[in-house]
N, C-alpha and C positions, 0 to 999 in steps of 0.2 A: 076099172075104176080110174086109172090115170087119164084115159081118153075122155072120160066123163067130166072129170074135173077140169079139163082143158077144152072142153067142147066149144064154149063160147069164145075162146081165144083163137080158134082156128078160123081161117077164112071160109066164108060160106061156100064158095065154089069148090073148095077142097072137099067139103062134105058131099058135094054132089058127084064128084068123080071117083069116090071110093066108098065102099060100103063098110061100115063098122057096126057091129052089133054087140051090145052088152046089156045084159038083162033083157028088157023088152024093147030097147031103142035100137034102131037100125038106120045108117046113113050111107049114101052112094056117092064117091069122089072119083075124078078123072085126072090123068097126068098132065103136066104143063106142056105148052107148045114150045117149039124149038126157039132157042135164044138167038138174039141178034149177035153178029160177030163181036168179038171183044173190041172195045173201042180203042184203047191204047194199052200198050205194054211198055213199061219203062224199067230199066235196070236200077235197082236200089244200090246194090253193091255187087261184088263179084259172085255172090251165091244167092242173091235175092232179086226177084222180078216183081214189080208193082203192076197189078192188072186192074184196069179200069173198064167197067162194063155197064150196060144199061140194065137195071133191075127188071124182073119179070113179074107181072101181076099173078098172084096166086102161088108164087114160089116161096117155099119156106127156107130154102137154102140153095146153094149152088155148088156145082162140082166142076172144077177146072181140070181139064185133062192136059197133061204135059207130056210131049213126045219129043225125043231127040232123033238124031239121024238114024238110029238103030231100031227105031220103032217105038212101041209103047214103053212109056217110062213109069208114069204114076198119075194118080188123080188126087187132088187136094180139095177139101171142102172149104166153102167160103160162105159167110152169112150175109155179107153185103159188099158193096163196091166202095172203094178199091179193095182189092184183096192182095195179100202178100204171099208170094210163093218163094219159100226159102229152101235151103239145103240143096241148092243146085250146084252144078259144077261151074267154076270160073271160066269166063270167056268161052261159053258153049251156046250154040244156036238151038233154040227150042221152038216147037209148034204148039201153040196153046189154043184150045177150044173150051167152051163153057156150056154147061147144062144146068137147067133149072130143076129143082127137086121140090115135090110136096109129098103128101101122104100117099098119093096115088102112084107115085113113082117119079122118074126123071124124064126130062125132055130129050129130044134128039140133040146131039152136039152141034154147036154152031160151026160156021166155017172157020178153019184154023188161021191163026195169026202167027207170023214168025217173029221171034225176039231173041236177042243174044245178051248173055250176062257180061259184066265188066271184067276187066283184068283184075286179078287178086292184088291186095295191097303188098307193097314191098315190105319185107321183114328187116326192119332197120337195125343195124348195130352201130353204135357210136363210141367214139373215144376222143380223148384230147391229148394229142402228142406233145403239145406245148401249151404255154399259158395264153396263147393268142390264136389257137387254131383248134378245129374240131374235124375229125374224119368220120364221115358217114358211109357205111358200106351196107350192102344187101345182096342176097342171092338174086341172080337174074330172074326176071318174071317172064314166063313164056309168052311169046307173041308181042311182047312190049317192044315198041320202037324207040322210045326215049322215056326219060323220067323227069319229074319235077320235084324239087325239094324245097320246102318252106322252113324258114328258121327265124325265130324272133327272140329277143333278149327279154328275160323275165324282168318285169317292172318297167318296161319301156313300151312305147306305142308303135314301134317300127317293126316291120317284117321284111325279111330278105327272101328272094325267090331265086332258085338256081335250077336251070335245065341242063340235063346231061344225058348222053347215051351210054355212059359208063355205069357200072354198078358200085362205083366208089367216088365219093366227093370229099375233097379237102377244102375246108373253108378257113382262110387265113384272116388276119386283121381283126380278130375278136378281142374283147376285153378279158383280161386275165381274171380268173376267179369269179366268173359270172355264170349264171344259169341260163342256158338256152333251151327253148322248146322246139323240137324238130318233127316235121311230118313230110311224107312223100307219097306220090302215086305214080303209076305207070300209064303210058299212053299206048292205046292199041292202034293197029294200022288204020282203023276207021277214024282216028283222031279223037277218040273218046278218052276221057280221063278214067283211069281205073279206080278201083276202090282205094280210098286214102288209108295210109298206114296209121297205126296207133301213134299217138304223140309220145315222143321219146324225149326225156329230160337229160341233158348233158351239160356238165359244168366244165368250163375250161380250167386248166390247171392254175393253181394260185401263182401270183407274181413271185419272182425271185426275191428273197429277203435282201434288204439293203441296209446300209449304215450299220453293219455288224461291228460290234466292239467287244473286246475281251479284256477282262480284268481279273485279278486274283482276290479271292476272299479267303482269309485265313482265320481259322478258329482252332478247334482241335485237329481238324483235317483241312488241308489246303484244297481249294476248289477253284475252278475257272468259271466265272460268271460271264455268260455270253448273252448279249442283248442285241436287238435289231429293231427296225421300224416295221410296224404292221402295215399291210396293204389296205388301201381305202376302198370302200364300196365293193367289198368282196362278198360273195354269197356263201352262206353256210359256215360250217366250222372248219377252221384251218388247223391242221396239225403241223407242228414244226419239229424237225429232227436235226439235232446238232451232232456233228461227228468231228472227232479229232483223229489224225493219223496215228495217234498213240493208243488206238483201240478204246477210246472213250466215246460215249454217246449219251444223249439224253433227249427226251421228248417233252414238248410243251404246247399248250394252246394259247399261251400269252406271248409277251414280247421278250421273254428272257428264259434262260435255262442254265443249269449248273452242271459242269463236268467234274466228276469226282471219282477217285482222288487224284491229285496231281502232286508231283514231287519237284524237288529243286533241280535246276539245270536242265529242264526239258524244253524241247522245241515242239510246239503244237501248231499244226496247220488245221485251222478250224473252218468248216463249211456249215452253212445253215440251209436246210431244204424245207420248203413249205409243201404240204400235201393236203389234198382233199380227195373226194371220191373219184376225181378224174385221174389222180396220180400225183407224183411229186413234181415240183417245179425244178427248174435248173438250180443247181447249188449256187449259193452266193459266191461272190468273189472270195478266194481264200484269204484268210487272215492268219498271218504267221505270228505267233505269240510265244515269246520266250518267258518261261517262269523265272521266279527269283533264283539267284544262283545258289549253289550248294555251299555249305560252310567251308572255309579254308581249313586245310589239315596241315600236319607236320609243323606245328608252332615251335619255334626255337628262339631262345633269348641269348643274346651275347652281351655281356656286361663289360663295359670299358672302364678304364681307370679314371676317366674324366668325369665320372658321375652320370654317364649316359648309358642307356640300355637300348639295344636294337632288337626289335621283335621281327622275326621273319616268318613267312608261311609260303605254302605252295599256292600259286595262282589257280583260280578255278574258271572254267568256261563261262562265258556270257556275263561276266562281272564288269560293271562300269567303274567300280571303285571299291575301296575297302575302308572300314572304320574299325579301329582297334580300341578296345575298352580296357583300361588298366585301373584296377582298384587296389589301393594301398591298404596295408594292414591297419592303419589308424583311421580308416573310413574315407579317406580322400579318394577321389576318382577323377581320372583324366581320360580324354579321348584323343585320338590321332587319326586323321584322314589321309589316305594315300591312294594313288592310282597304280602303284607298283606292289611288290611283294614284301615290303618292309616298312617299318615305322620306328623312328627314334624318339625317345622321350627321356626326360630327366628322371633318373632313379636314385634313390638314396640307399645308403648302406644300412643293413640290419633290418630291413622290412620284408614282409612277405607280400608278394604281388599276385593277384589273380588276373589273368589276361585272357581275353577272347577276341576273336576277329570275326566281323560280319562282312560278307560281300553283299553288294547291292547293285541293282539295275533299275530300269523303269518299273519293273513289276514289284519291286520292294526289296527288302533285305533278306538274306539267307537265314535259315534257322540257326539257333545257337549251336555252335560246334564245340570243339574241344576247348576246355578251360585249362590253361597252363598255369600251374601253381609253381611260382618261382620265388625263392628267398635269396636276396642278395647277401653277399658276404658281410660278416659283422663289421661294424665301424672300427676304425683305428682308435686305440686308446688316446685319451686326451688328459691334460693336466698330469702328465707323468712326473713323478718325483722319485728320485733315486737318492738314498741316503745310507750312510754306513751306520749300522746299529751295533756293530762290534768290529773287532780287528779283522775278522774273516767273513763277515756277513753284510750283504747289501739288502736293504729293504726297498722294494719298488712298489709304489702305489700309483693308482690312476683312477679316473672316473670310469664307472662301468660303461662298457661299450654296448650300444644297442645291437641286439641280435646275437651277442656272444654267449655261448654256453660253457666254454672252456677257454682258458688263457694258457698259452705256452710261452713261458718266459725263459730266455736263453742268455747266458753270459759267457763270452768266449774271449780268451786271450791267445797268445801265441802257442800255448802248450796244453790248454785244457778247455773243456766246454762243460758248463754247469747248467742243468735244465731244471725247470720247475713247472709242473702242470697243476692248475687249480681252477676252481669255478669262481673264486672271489677275486675282486680287482686289487689284490695285494699278493706279494710274493716275497719270500725271503730266500736269497741265494747264499748258501753257507759253504764253508770250507773253501773259501777263495784264498788265493795267494796274496799276502800283504805286499804293499808297494808295487801293485800290478795295475795295468790298464786293461779294462774289460769293455767289450762292445755288448751293450745290453739291448735286446730286441724283444718286443712283445707281439705275439701272434694270436689274435682272437679267432676262435673257431666255433662252428656250430655243426651239428650232426647233419643238417640238411644241406647247407650251402658250402661247407668246407671252411677253409682258413683264409684269412686276409693277410697277405705277406707284404702289404704296402707300408707297414710301419717303418718310419725312419729311425735307424738305430741310434741309441744314446751311448756316448762314450763316458765311462765312469772309472775314476781311479779308486783303488782300494786304499784304505788307511795305511800309513807307513808301518813298517815292521817294528816290533818292540826292541829297544836297545838292550844289549846284553853286556855281561862282564863289567859291571860297575865297580870302580875302584875309588876309595877315598884316601886322600893324602893330606892330613892336617899340616898347615904351614905354621900356624900359631894358635893361640887360644880362641881366636875369633875368625880365622880364615881357613877354609878347607878347599883343596883342589880336587875336583871330581873329573874322572875320565871314564870312557866306555868304548865299546867296540861299535863303530858305525856300520849299519847294515841296510841302508836305504840309498837309492840312487840320488835323491836330492830331498833334503829335509832340514828343517830347523829343529834343534833340540833344546828342550827346556828342562833344567835341573831344578827340582823342587826339594827343599829341605823343610819338612813339616815337623814342628815340635809337638810333643804329646806325651802321654804317659803320666806317671805319678808326679812329675814336676810341673804339670799344668801346661796351659797353652801360652806360647810366647810369640805366636804368629809365624808365618813361613818366610823363607828366603828363596829367591830364585835367581837363576842366571840363564841366559839364552845364547846359543851359538849355532853356527852351521857346521862346526867342526866336531871334534870328538872329546872336548874337554873344556871346562870353565871353572872359575873360582866362585865359591859362596863366601861372602864376606859378612862382617858385622854380626857374627853369631853371638848371641848373648850367653853370659855365663849361666851355669846352673840349669842347662836345658838338655833334653834328649831329642835328637833330630832323626827323622826317617828320610833318607835320601833316595830319590828315584829320578829316572830320566824319561821324558816323553818326547817322541818325535812328532812333528807337525808338518803335514804336506797339504797339497791341494785337495785331498779327499778327507782331511780331518786329522784327528790325533790318533796316535797309536796307543796301544796299551802301555801303561807305565812299566818300566823295567822292574825286575825284582829289587826289593828295597834293601838298603844297607843302613844300619843304625850307627849313630855317632853321638857320644855324650860329651858336652863341653865341661870345663872345670867348674867346680862349685863357686858361687859368688862369695864375696867378702861381706861381712855385716856392714850395713850402711852406718850405723851409729854404735859407738863403743864408749862406755863410761867407766872410769876408775874412781871408786869411792873408798877413801881410807877409813877403815873401821877402827883401828887402834894405831898406836904409833908404829907398830911393827906388822900390821896386817891390813890388807886392802881387799875390797870386793870389786872385781871386774865384771861388767855385764855388757851385753851387746844385743843388737837387734837381729831379727831373723835373717839368715843367709840362705838364699835359694840353692837347693840341691845339696846343702851341707848336712851331713849326718853327725859328724863329731868335730870337735875343735881342740886345738892345742894353743893355749894362751901363754905368752911369755912376757915377763918384765925383766929387762936386762940392764945392768949398770956395771961400771968398773968395780964397784964395791960388792958385786954379787948379782944373782938373778933368782927369779921365782918362775915356776912353770906349772901349768895345770892342764890336764887332758880330760875333756868331759863331752857329753852329748847335750848338756844343758846350755842355756844361753847366758850363763853367768858362772863365775868361778871365784872362790875365796882364797886369796893368796897371802901366805905368811912370810916371816923372815924379811920384812921390809925394813930397810934402814932409813931412819928419819933424816930429813934434810938431804935427800939424794935424788938426782934426776935419772929416771928410768926410760928405756926404749920399750914401747908397747907393740907387740906383734900378735896376730892370730893366724893360725894355719887351719883352713877348712878342708874337710875330707868328705867326698861323696861316698855313696854306698858301694861304688865299684873301686874306691881307693884313689880316685883322682883328687889332687890337692891344689890349693891356691894359697899363696902366702900373702897376708894382708898386713900392712904396716900402718900404724896410726900415730898421731901426735904424741910426743913424749910425755911422761908422767913424772911429776916431782912430788916426792913424799913431804909430808908436813915437817916444819922445823922441829928440832929436838926440844923436849921440855927441859927447862933449867933444873939443875941439881944443886945440892949444897945450900938450900934455902935457910936463911937465918933472919931473925927479927931482933931489932934493937929499939928500945924506947928512947925517945928524944924528949926534949923539954916541950912543955905546952901540949902534953898528951899527943905528941907526934910519934910516928912509928916509921922506922926505916927497914926496908926489906932488902936483903942481900941474897945473891945466888952466884953460883959459879959461872964464870964467863963462858959463853958458847961460841963466841966469834961469829954470831949469826948476823946476817945483814938485815934482819927483821927487827922491828921494835918489839919490846916485851911489855905486857900489860900485867898489872897486879890488881886483883879484885878481892875485897874483903866484904863478905856478905853477912850481915848480922840480922838479928830478929827485928831490930827497929831501925837500923840504918845500914847503908852500904857505902863502901869507900873504894875508890880506884885511883891508880896512878899508872903512868906509862913511861917506860925508859926507852930512850933512843937507841938505835942500833949501836952495838959496841959497849953500851953501859951495862952494868950488872947490879944496879941498885935503884930503888925508887922509894920516895918518902910519902907516907900517908899521914895527913895532919888531922888534928882534932878528933882523935879517936874517943869514943864514948866508953867510959869505963863500965865495968859490970855487965857486959854483954858477951855472948859467945859468937865468935866469927869463924866463917869458913874462908880460908885463904887459898887462892889459886894464883900461881905464877905461870904464865904461858906466853909463848911468842905469838905474834900476829901473822896471819896468813897474808898472801899477796893481795887478797881482797879486803884486808883490814879487819877480819874477824879473828876471834881468839881461837887458837888451836884447842879442840875440845878433848884432846886425849891426856892432858897434863893432870896429875893428881892434885887434890886439895888437902889442906890441913885445918884442924879446928883449934882455935885459941880462945882463952877467956880473957877478957879485958878487965883487970883490976888496976891496982897500982902498978902491977907488973903483968905482962902477958905470960900466961901459962900455956905451954904446948899441951894439947889434949890428945894427941895421937894423929896418925896418918890414916886417911880413909881412901878406899879405891874409888875409882870413877863410878858415878851412878850408871 
């Protein structure tokens, strides 16, 4: 069936040369004639020959017989010319003949033609030992006499050709980081080019990174930021590898990379190497980079007396300088720069300072190191006041010292030391020796910084000692001599006599001396005085001595009055006498005396003789029996009343009054007092009668005859008589004084 279906497709002659029968159809066909010799044989490559021949009419295919020097090798079929004979051995000579084939068979082989395959292609291996060279190597090709290598740069239009008899070729002067395409073939002894090798791509190593710079990046972790310039017109991806001799590295495809972590005071030698598929470039020129210095240690502060503080520290490697930070407790902050290991700044007493030191170089400053907490000694007390609050106690006050938690107050003399510790800026030093000189010092202290002993001592005298053994020696009623035992080195003494008590206040009296005695004068009467002595020195006054009391004599009454009550009795009265409790009043005369002892301020004294001059005295007595004699102006009793009075009627209703002569130097007056009329007459001194004229009859008269006093008044003590006036006076009897 297959033949039938293709019957009309087969050449007609083929049907005539060979007989085919199917079903009832039968055709007869003959084999082709011998072919012409192969026209040309050319090698295509080392394993292939290209055969060119003249086709044969009536041939459906061709068979090419290939023979080597060892005889029959093989036959390959071909459908047309040219035909390709492959799978041959490189650089081998073959005899080739061709036969035509149809359905009737094949023709006789043509005359053989000799042909030789080419040398095989070199098996190239390439590498780039540097950024401007490529090495091409290959195994030797048998029978090759020399080789040709072609190389061109990708992206350019130029091609370079290199001939060599070696199996290794080094090509210098190339562009770094560029792609090169490489091909090669071998030459056989006949001068034929062998089969060309496969194209091999080889990239030169990248250029060495340049302009490498290193800096520090500091955040939570310090890092080295390394950057460089990228190569221009390089092919493909370039990987960069950054290394430090401190075992740090990083990779990048950009122009920067970070080495982490780094520490203070490190010296890094940094290289950057570029890599591509060809390998690494030469490392960049080394960059030596010193990181920021480490923080200084062993901070120490020395406080001077001039108000300066010197902060010292240990120097650290690779530091160009140091900066000290000093923060004061009140919030103030100062800085100090130094290139050595110390820094001096002004510090104040009583403050807490926080100090730190940073070292720095071109890479930056060190991390924060040790913080030194230092409190300066407390300030010296100011406005110090020392005063004596008692004979043996000094009170010292001052303004509170900044930074002081405790004050040590000390008072010392030649024999003792008195101490006082307190937290308040006041102290009382007790039980000191009087009349002594003490050196007082105040030392402020704190638990942290200790004590400040720079306070300048204050010299203070204690008040003088109290005088003792006070003795009073009255010289008279108003002067007292006071003496005592002196017991101070140098002091003035003041004697005070203060009046007080039941006698009231009379004011004080004083006297002052530097010795051991003085007189108090002009002491008033009737007073009680308390005597004491006080010593006064540079430190103040001592306690007063123990007191001694002295009472002066009572005073005399300022005013005294003697009033005659009757002819033989007088009333003596006087004013208040200070400090007097009782009185003895005396009226004394040659003709007798009267005396009265009383606590009252008056006294009624009898047995007074009329017409007599008396001496009046009062003796005052205090409650303790002290007495004062007081003498007053003399007192004269009133003249004596006339006696032996008689009346005689005279002519013309006149009346003469007679009395017994009294030899008085005073005039005598006669008064007749009636219901309707009064009559008087006066007798001169020495006379003993007086006439009353024109008496009215029939009336009752009261008759009084009395001497006149020095003031011209009638003595009131003389009795009167009643008379009736008729033709004759009738005596009606004597009446007593009203």
